[in-house]
C-alpha positions in Angstrom: 0.2 -0.1 -0.3 0.7 3.4 -0.7 1.1 6.2 1.5 0.6 10.2 1.4 -2.5 12.2 -1.1 -4.4 9.6 -3.7 -4.1 11.5 -7.0 -6.7 9.6 -9.7 -9.4 7.4 -9.7 -12.3 6.2 -12.2 -9.3 5.4 -14.2 -10.6 3.6 -18.2 -8.0 3.1 -20.6 -8.5 1.5 -24.0 -5.2 0.2 -23.9 -3.8 2.8 -26.7 -2.9 5.7 -24.6 0.8 7.2 -24.7 0.1 7.6 -20.7 -2.5 7.9 -17.7 -3.3 11.1 -18.5 -5.2 10.6 -21.5 -6.8 8.1 -20.1 -10.7 8.4 -18.9 -10.7 9.3 -15.1 -11.7 11.5 -12.7 -10.1 15.1 -11.9 -6.8 14.6 -10.4 -7.1 14.1 -7.0 -10.7 13.9 -6.7 -11.2 10.4 -5.4 -13.1 7.9 -2.7 -10.5 5.8 -2.2 -8.0 3.9 0.8 -4.5 2.8 -0.2 -6.1 -0.8 0.4 -7.2 0.0 -3.4 -3.8 1.1 -4.8 -3.8 -0.3 -8.4 -0.5 -2.6 -9.7 0.9 -3.8 -12.7 3.1 -5.6 -13.7 5.5 -4.8 -16.7 6.6 -7.8 -18.9 10.1 -6.0 -20.4 10.1 -8.6 -23.4 6.7 -8.2 -24.9 5.1 -5.2 -25.9 2.3 -4.2 -28.1 3.0 -3.0 -31.8 4.5 0.3 -31.7 6.4 0.0 -28.7 10.1 1.3 -29.0 13.1 0.1 -26.6 16.9 0.8 -27.0 19.3 -1.8 -27.4 23.0 -1.7 -27.2 23.9 1.5 -25.6 25.7 2.1 -22.2 23.2 4.4 -20.6 19.0 4.0 -20.6 18.6 6.7 -22.9 21.3 5.7 -25.9 21.1 2.9 -28.6 19.9 1.0 -31.5 15.8 2.0 -31.8 14.4 -1.4 -31.5 10.5 -1.7 -32.3 7.7 -4.3 -31.2 5.5 -5.8 -34.0 3.5 -8.5 -34.3 5.5 -10.5 -31.7 8.8 -9.4 -32.3 10.9 -7.1 -31.8 13.1 -5.7 -34.5 15.4 -2.5 -35.7 14.0 0.6 -37.7 16.7 1.7 -41.1 18.5 4.7 -40.8 17.4 6.5 -44.1 16.3 9.8 -44.0 16.5 10.6 -40.6 16.9 13.9 -38.7 17.2 14.7 -34.9 14.0 16.2 -35.0 13.0 12.3 -35.5 15.1 11.1 -33.0 13.0 13.9 -30.9 9.7 11.8 -31.4 11.3 8.5 -30.3 12.4 9.7 -27.3 9.1 11.5 -26.6 7.8 8.3 -26.9 10.0 6.5 -24.3 9.2 9.5 -22.0 12.1 11.7 -22.4 11.7 15.3 -23.1 14.6 16.6 -24.4 16.6 17.5 -27.2 17.4 14.5 -28.8 20.1 13.5 -31.7 21.1 10.8 -34.2 23.6 8.5 -33.5 26.3 7.7 -36.3 26.2 4.6 -38.4 28.3 2.5 -36.2 28.0 3.5 -32.7 25.9 0.5 -31.6 26.1 -2.8 -32.0 24.1 -3.9 -35.2 21.4 -5.7 -34.3 19.8 -8.9 -35.2 16.6 -10.6 -36.7 14.6 -8.2 -38.5 14.6 -4.9 -40.1 10.8 -3.7 -39.8 10.9 -0.6 -40.8 12.6 1.7 -43.5 11.8 5.2 -44.8 10.4 6.8 -42.0 9.3 10.4 -42.2 9.1 12.2 -38.8 8.4 15.9 -38.9 9.3 16.3 -35.3 6.0 16.5 -33.7 4.4 13.5 -33.5 3.7 11.7 -30.6 4.9 8.3 -31.2 7.1 6.5 -34.3 3.8 5.0 -35.6 2.3 8.5 -36.1 5.0 9.2 -38.5 4.7 8.1 -42.3 7.1 4.8 -42.8 6.9 1.9 -45.0 4.9 -1.3 -44.7 6.1 -3.7 -41.3 9.5 -5.8 -42.7 9.7 -3.9 -46.2 13.2 -2.2 -46.5 16.4 -2.0 -48.7 18.4 -1.9 -46.1 21.6 -4.0 -43.7 21.6 -4.2 -40.5 24.3 -1.3 -40.7 22.2 1.0 -41.3 20.1 0.1 -38.1 19.5 3.4 -36.5 20.5 4.8 -33.4 19.5 7.6 -31.1 20.6 9.7 -28.2 18.5 11.0 -25.1 18.5 13.7 -22.8 19.0 10.8 -19.7 17.9 13.9 -17.4 14.2 14.7 -18.4 12.7 11.3 -17.8 10.9 12.4 -14.7 7.1 14.1 -14.0 6.7 16.6 -15.8 3.8 19.5 -15.7 1.7 17.8 -12.9 1.2 14.9 -15.7 2.3 11.4 -15.5 3.9 11.8 -19.0 5.3 8.2 -20.3 8.2 7.9 -17.5 10.1 4.4 -18.5 10.1 1.8 -16.3 13.6 0.9 -14.9 15.0 -1.6 -17.2 16.6 -5.1 -16.9 20.8 -4.8 -17.2 20.5 -7.0 -20.3 18.6 -3.9 -22.0 
């Protein structure tokens, strides 16, 4: 059980939201609960929903090769046409709100398995990678030498402006 104020009640999410703040819910602080009713979740870091992103192979949780989840598998994203504005979209989806930058090819070890996305054309304002125009899943003309890597600002994945944002969980070391 938690302690202190209870901030949310009557939360109804469809599962497509990027944060709790986008779910239908009571007003912040309006509730009729006790801490015995505190909600909890268990996240399996090895599964996800289509379009979930993660960073792999970096020296910190805020950098690495971009991997995206689709149809039961994790795969990489080709770096063709990417800009720092696109990197900003990936970092924002992961909960980082500060500046973002593309990594150079070869900064992180090449991925293995599927190359899932190519020709991604983000303008920088999108909330997630799948909001950007992109090729059909699995359709590409790339090799793993062209796997996309990004660097997010590590200090900015905190609770911002009184909302919960999209703050990532602590991930196991192998990530």
